[in-house]
N, C-alpha and C positions, 0 to 999 in steps of 0.2 A: 504493500499499500504506499503510496507517495507521501513523502513527509515523514515516515516513521521508519526508523533503522533497525536492526537487530537488537536484541536485549543487550543492554550495558551494565549487568550488576557489579561487575569487578570494578569498573572506573567509577561507579556513581553511588556505590554503597555508603561511602563517608557522608556524602550530602544527604542521602536519605536517612542516616541516623541521625544528623543534626535536625532535620524537620520532624521526625518523630519524637526526639527528646523536648523539642519545643512544644508539640502538641500534647505530650504527657504531663506538662507542668503547666498547661494553659487553664487549669481549673481555678486557680485563685487570682485575686486582685492585689496590687501593689502600687508603691509611688513610682518616682522616677528614679534613673540611674546615672552615674558618670562613666559607665562602661563605653569605651570607644568602639564603634562599629567598624566592619571593614569599609574601606573606601569604595565609591561607585566604580563598577568595572570599566576597563577600557573600552573607549567606544560609546559609553553611555551619555553621550551629549544631548543636549536639549534639541527638540526638532527646530527645523528653520523657521524664520520668523513668518514665511508665507504659507504656515500650516493651513490656515483657514482657507486659502485657495486651493491647496492641494488636497485636504481633505475635508470631509463633511463635518460642520459641527452639528451636532445632535440637538443643542440647546438652540442653535440658531434656526435649524429647520421647525422647532417648535415656535419659535418666535414669529416666525412669517405668518403663522395662522391664529396667534393668540396675542397679539401686539404685546409681548413680553420680551424684555432683554434680562436673561439671567445674570449677566455681568453687572448690571446696573439696576439691582432689584431690592437693595438693602436699604436701611434707613441710616442717614448721617449722624455721626456723633454730635452731641450738644456741647462738646468742650472736652477737656480732660477727663478720664474716668473718675466719677465720683459716687459714693454710695449715699444717696440721698435718703432722708427719711420717706417711709412708705413704699419705697421702691422694691421691686423683686431683689435687686442686690441686697436691701436691707434685710429681707427675708431668710436669703441664702447665709448672710452673715450672721443672723439671730441662731441659725440652726446649727453653725459651727463648721460647715464643710460644703463645698461644692460636690454636686454629684454630676459625673461625666460619663457618658457612653462612649466607649472606645474600642478599638480592634487589639487584639493580642497577638496576631500572627502576620502583620504586614511589616516586615523588616525595614528599618530607618523611619517609619511612621508611627506605628503603634505595634510595638513587640514586647512579649514577655520573655525577658532575658532568663534563659534557664541556669546561667551561673550564679545569678543573686536574686531571682524572682521579683525583679522590679520590672514595671512597665516603662518604656522609654521610646524616644523617637521624635520626629518633627511635629506631628500632631499633639504629642504629649506636651512639648514645650509651649505650644499656643494655649493648652488648658491651664498649664502651671502659671502662664502669664496673667490669665484671668483670675485665678485663685490668689495671685500676688496682689493684684489689683483691689480685690476685695477686703482681703485679710491681712495683706502685708506680709503673707507667708505662702509661698508657692506649694507647700505640702499640705494645704488645707484641702485636699481633694478624696473624694471616694470615687475609685474607677470601677465602671461595670462594664464587663466584657460583653459586647453584643455582636451579632452577625450583620452582614450587609442588608438582609431582609428585615432585621429588627430594629433598624436605625429610626425610621419614621414612627413606628408604633412605640418606641422608648420615649420619644418626644411628646407625641400626641397624648399618651397615658399619663405624662406628668412623672414618669419613674426616674427620670433624669432631667437635668438643667439645661444641658448642652451636650451635643454630639460632635467629637472629632474623629473622624473615621473615613479619611480620604472620600469624602462624600461630594458628588458633583451637584453643582447647583442646575437644576433644570425647572422648565416652566412646569411641568406636570408636579414635581415635588413642591414648588412654590404654592401650589393651591393647599396644601397640607400642612406645611411647616414655613418658619421664616429661616433666613441664612444671614450670616454675617457677609460683610464685603469679600470679594474673592482673596483668599490668603496664599493660594499656590495653583499655578497653571500647569495642568498635565494633558496628555494626549494619549488616546489608545493606540496600543501597538499589538505585537505577537511575540511570544516566547516559544523557541523550538529547541529541540536537543541540537548539539553542535554538530551532529553529523547530518542533520536533516537536510533536504534541498528544497524545503519550502520556504527559500529567503525571501519570496514577494509578499509574505504574510498570508492574509486571509485570500488573496487572489491565487494563492497555489494550494489551498486546501479544500478545495470542493469536494463535498461529500465525505470528509474526513471530520473526526470527532475534535472538537475544541472546548476546552473547559472554561467556565467562568463562574462566578458565585451567585447562588440564589439572590434575587431582589437588586442586582447590580445593573446599570444600565449597559454594560458591557454586553449583556445577553441579547438585547436589542439590536446592536449593531451586528453581531454575529448571525442572529437569525435573518436579518434583512441583507446581509451581503450577497451580490449576484451570484457568487459561485456556490452558495448554499451549503455551508459547512454544516455541521449536526453539532448543536450545542449540547454539551454535558455539564450539569449544574451541581455545585457542591457548596456548603456552608461556608468555607474559608479557602482563602487563596493557597494555603499551604497544602490543603486537600487536593487542590488541582496540581501542584508541584507534584507530589506523591503520584498521582495518576500518571503525569508525564514521565516520571522517573521509570515507571512500572511499565512504560508503553501501552497504557491503557487509553490515552488520548493523544493526538498527533501535536497538539499545541494548547497554550493558554492564551487567552486574549484579555486584556485590561488596559488600565492606564499604565503608561511607562514607568511612572514613579513607584508603582507596586512591582512591575516585571523586574526592575533592576534589582529591588530587594531580593526577589526570588532568584535572579541570576547571581547575586552575591552568595546565596547559601547553597547554590549548585553551579560550579564554574563549567559543568559540561553542557550548558545551555546558552543561547545567545537571543537578544531581542532583535527582531528583522522587521521588514516592512515599512510602509510609510505610515505617517500619523493619520489615523482612520477618523478621529474626533477630537474637538476640543474639549477638555475637561476642568472647568473652573471649580476648584475646591472651596466650599464654604463650611463655616461652623454652623450646624444645625440647631436651631431653637423653637421654642412654642410661639405660636401667633398670639397667646395671650399676654405675652411679656415684651412689648415692643421697647420699653425703657431698657430691658436687658440686652436686646439687640443693639441698641445705639451705644450702650456702655462696652460691649465686646467689641464694637467697631472702633470705639475710642482706645481700647487696649491694643488692637491690632495695628492702629495708626502710630501709637506710641512705640510698638515694637518695631515697626519698620523706619521710624524716624531715629530712633537711638542705636540702630545698629544690631539689636537682639535678634532680629528676623535674619538677617544675612549671618549672623554668628551660628544659629540653629541650622540655617541651610547649608553651611559650609561643613558642620559637623555630620549632619545625618544624609544630606542628599549629595552634594559635589563639594569638593575642596574649591573649586574654581568659582568665580564671582557671579551671582546671578541677582539682578535687581528685583525687589518684590513687586508683585502686580499693583498698578497704580489704582487705587479704589475709586469706584464710580457708585453713585447713590441714587435712589429713587426720590428721595425725599428727607 
């Protein structure tokens, strides 16, 4: 079958053990860690600036029919972050901790470090910045592990205050929850074994199995691709990596930011193909708390202006400089 080579148990056993060890410890929740991750693999550069012309933006496609701009859909801050009396931030402060829905299996963004049991990554740094702004202490966070499919239910049920989970802002999601301004720009691509010939990405994977997580917008892109790959859905991206290592799927397709983390865990894989979609990440929050949305946007603006965003980016994503997204607001 095109795109899938012979079994590679000897070469990839170490990477498989790493993934399984992480999954085995993913039952608990913890704070952040100072553990340094592996740098982004060679060749893991940001897509070209003209990606919107080369690849279809899923969010933009929705915009055309719904008068919605996902990248300019959030509420502007009203000044520096401040916990005002009667605000939702004041309620969080009275509780004594922020409740955040996060991933524990996305290396470099939200990852449970099996060595020390701490949750760490770029998304986690954003949450810790919000906690710092509320409490003056970045450790005042209760992390709740949720799946991709569980992100919106966690917000709408009120079981979390905020979600930081490589979550793309889309017009459909904006009908259910509010988002912060864009804090990270990603693009959907494809991960394949290093001996696969499917270097064109989904264009070379017609009729073959491609893994994505349940509830992710990556599923829609794969299902609608003209070559008609077959979608296999799993709860976590590390589940998809294990399937790829076992030759049960030909590829994994999602945001490049996630794929580079999987590639860092398995050096016998590579990220290929064009950028398929634009994936602007936002922090998800309830529509019932617009004051909290403005507050979080003020925190993100401070993170970007004082260099903390860049420092986190260089630590978790890439050592090369990358300017933060320019915030755009709806009101």
